[in-house]
C-alpha positions as a printed Julia matrix, in Angstrom:
171×3 Matrix{Float64}:
 126.39   -98.66   15.03
 127.55  -102.11   13.86
 129.95  -101.03   11.1
 127.25  -101.65    8.5
 126.28  -105.21    9.37
 122.85  -104.23   10.71
 120.52  -101.67    9.14
 117.32  -100.09   10.45
 114.62   -98.51    8.26
 114.29   -94.95    9.55
 111.77   -93.92    6.86
 108.97   -96.31    7.85
 105.76   -94.28    8.13
 107.19   -91.08    6.65
 105.2    -89.53    3.82
 107.43   -86.94    2.14
 106.71   -84.91   -0.97
 107.82   -81.59   -2.43
 104.81   -79.34   -2.9
 104.95   -76.87   -5.77
 101.65   -75.09   -4.99
  98.47   -75.61   -2.96
  94.88   -74.44   -3.11
  92.72   -74.21    0.01
  88.91   -74.14    0.16
  87.33   -71.02    1.6
  83.84   -72.52    2.1
  84.72   -75.61    4.19
  87.53   -76.63    6.54
  90.16   -79.2     5.62
  89.78   -79.23    1.83
  93.11   -78.84    0.05
  94.49   -79.62   -3.4
  98.29   -79.81   -3.8
 100.65   -80.17   -6.76
 103.65   -82.37   -5.95
 106.95   -82.81   -7.77
 106.94   -86.25   -9.43
 103.91   -87.29   -7.36
 100.95   -85.77   -9.18
  98.13   -83.71   -7.76
  96.56   -84.78   -4.5
  93.27   -83.79   -2.9
  92.8    -83.76    0.88
  89.19   -83.99    2.01
  87.35   -85.95    4.66
  90.58   -86.72    6.52
  92.41   -88.52    3.7
  94.57   -87.79    0.66
  93.56   -89.01   -2.81
  95.52   -89.01   -6.08
  93.57   -86.94   -8.62
  96.15   -86.31  -11.41
  99.42   -88.04  -12.22
 102.87   -86.86  -13.24
 104.23   -83.63  -11.85
 101.51   -81.73  -10.04
 101.92   -77.98  -10.41
  99.73   -74.99   -9.54
  96.38   -75.64   -7.83
  93.32   -73.6    -6.9
  89.9    -74.06   -5.36
  86.95   -71.84   -6.28
  86.39   -69.68   -3.21
  82.58   -69.93   -3.61
  82.31   -73.69   -4.25
  84.81   -76.29   -2.98
  83.69   -78.78   -5.63
  85.21   -76.61   -8.38
  88.97   -77.16   -8.27
  91.92   -76.72  -10.61
  95.17   -78.62  -11.01
  97.91   -78.38  -13.57
 100.75   -80.3   -15.15
 104.04   -79.05  -16.63
 104.2    -76.33  -19.3
 100.69   -75.03  -18.71
  98.31   -77.96  -18.98
  95.39   -76.99  -16.68
  92.49   -79.21  -15.59
  89.22   -78.32  -13.87
  86.81   -80.46  -11.9
  83.28   -79.4   -11.09
  82.59   -82.45   -8.89
  85.57   -82.59   -6.52
  87.69   -84.79   -8.81
  84.97   -87.3    -9.63
  85.93   -86.29  -13.19
  87.86   -83.44  -14.78
  88.47   -81.75  -18.13
  91.52   -80.03  -19.6
  90.93   -76.31  -20.02
  94.26   -74.67  -20.96
  94.12   -72.16  -23.84
  95.35   -74.21  -26.81
  96.37   -71.11  -28.78
  98.72   -70.01  -25.98
 101.35   -72.67  -26.67
 103.56   -73.98  -23.91
 104.04   -72.06  -20.7
 106.85   -72.24  -18.17
 107.59   -75.48  -16.35
 105.35   -74.15  -13.55
 102.86   -72.03  -15.48
 101.06   -69.54  -13.23
  97.31   -69.05  -13.11
  95.02   -67.32  -10.65
  91.31   -66.98   -9.99
  89.92   -63.46  -10.1
  89.44   -62.33   -6.47
  85.95   -60.91   -7.15
  84.43   -63.13   -9.88
  85.34   -66.76   -9.2
  84.52   -67.94  -12.74
  87.24   -65.66  -14.17
  90.76   -67.1   -14.49
  94.01   -65.5   -15.65
  96.9    -67.66  -16.91
 100.42   -66.66  -17.91
 102.17   -68.25  -20.91
 104.15   -65.92  -23.24
 101.2    -63.59  -22.71
  98.36   -63.3   -20.23
  95.16   -65.15  -21.1
  91.74   -64.57  -19.53
  88.71   -66.81  -19.23
  85.36   -65.64  -17.85
  83.79   -69.14  -17.84
  86.11   -71.28  -15.69
  88.44   -72.01  -18.59
  85.91   -73.16  -21.18
  87.14   -70.41  -23.55
  90.07   -67.98  -23.4
  91.11   -64.58  -24.76
  94.67   -63.26  -24.97
  94.75   -59.93  -23.1
  98.43   -58.91  -23.4
 101.07   -58.44  -26.08
 104.38   -58.72  -24.22
 105.27   -62.06  -25.93
 107.8    -63.06  -23.28
 110.36   -65.46  -24.7
 111.16   -66.5   -21.09
 107.51   -67.45  -20.37
 105.62   -65.85  -17.5
 106.41   -67.11  -14.0
 103.99   -65.22  -11.74
 100.64   -63.49  -12.02
  98.39   -61.71   -9.54
  95.21   -59.65   -9.67
  94.55   -56.82   -7.23
  91.5    -57.58   -5.05
  90.84   -53.84   -4.69
  90.65   -53.32   -8.47
  90.65   -56.37  -10.75
  91.7    -54.25  -13.73
  95.14   -54.07  -12.08
  97.15   -57.18  -12.94
 100.86   -57.84  -12.4
 102.86   -60.53  -14.15
 106.53   -61.35  -14.52
 109.03   -63.6   -16.27
 112.64   -64.17  -15.19
 113.72   -60.63  -16.15
 110.71   -58.3   -16.3
 107.64   -57.23  -14.33
 104.59   -55.84  -16.11
 101.5    -54.08  -14.8
  98.24   -53.21  -16.45
  95.53   -50.96  -15.07
  92.99   -51.71  -17.78
């Protein structure tokens, strides 16, 4: 209003981030983990946000039977798991899978919470929260997988896709 001689900070108090993905606890209220572009992975619990991983935060999940077991990821498929609500964490991505997409998808099985599926060039499955992995597909997508979901009505039915194709398995 003064032809640029006086300036007012309009951003004071604003906390703005771009969220890639979030995970929400099913066993308690107000427990969230969020992956943020350029701002790491943040955990919301007890009324406050805490930084739990740096860099670009990507996909996130919380075990639907135990809010202390949470997952966060970094670019190209690096996945971490905490068993103590981010007191500490370990990297669990399948090393034999190679790099995934910028935002590599993974999902917890809707019936057995210790089973995880992750999409790289192929789909990988872990039955022990990511401690070990088995490749369960052979599509070898050169575009890298971008989405994955497991049917809650029948966990043998899995869909995945890259930028050009959608695949389904029933076994």
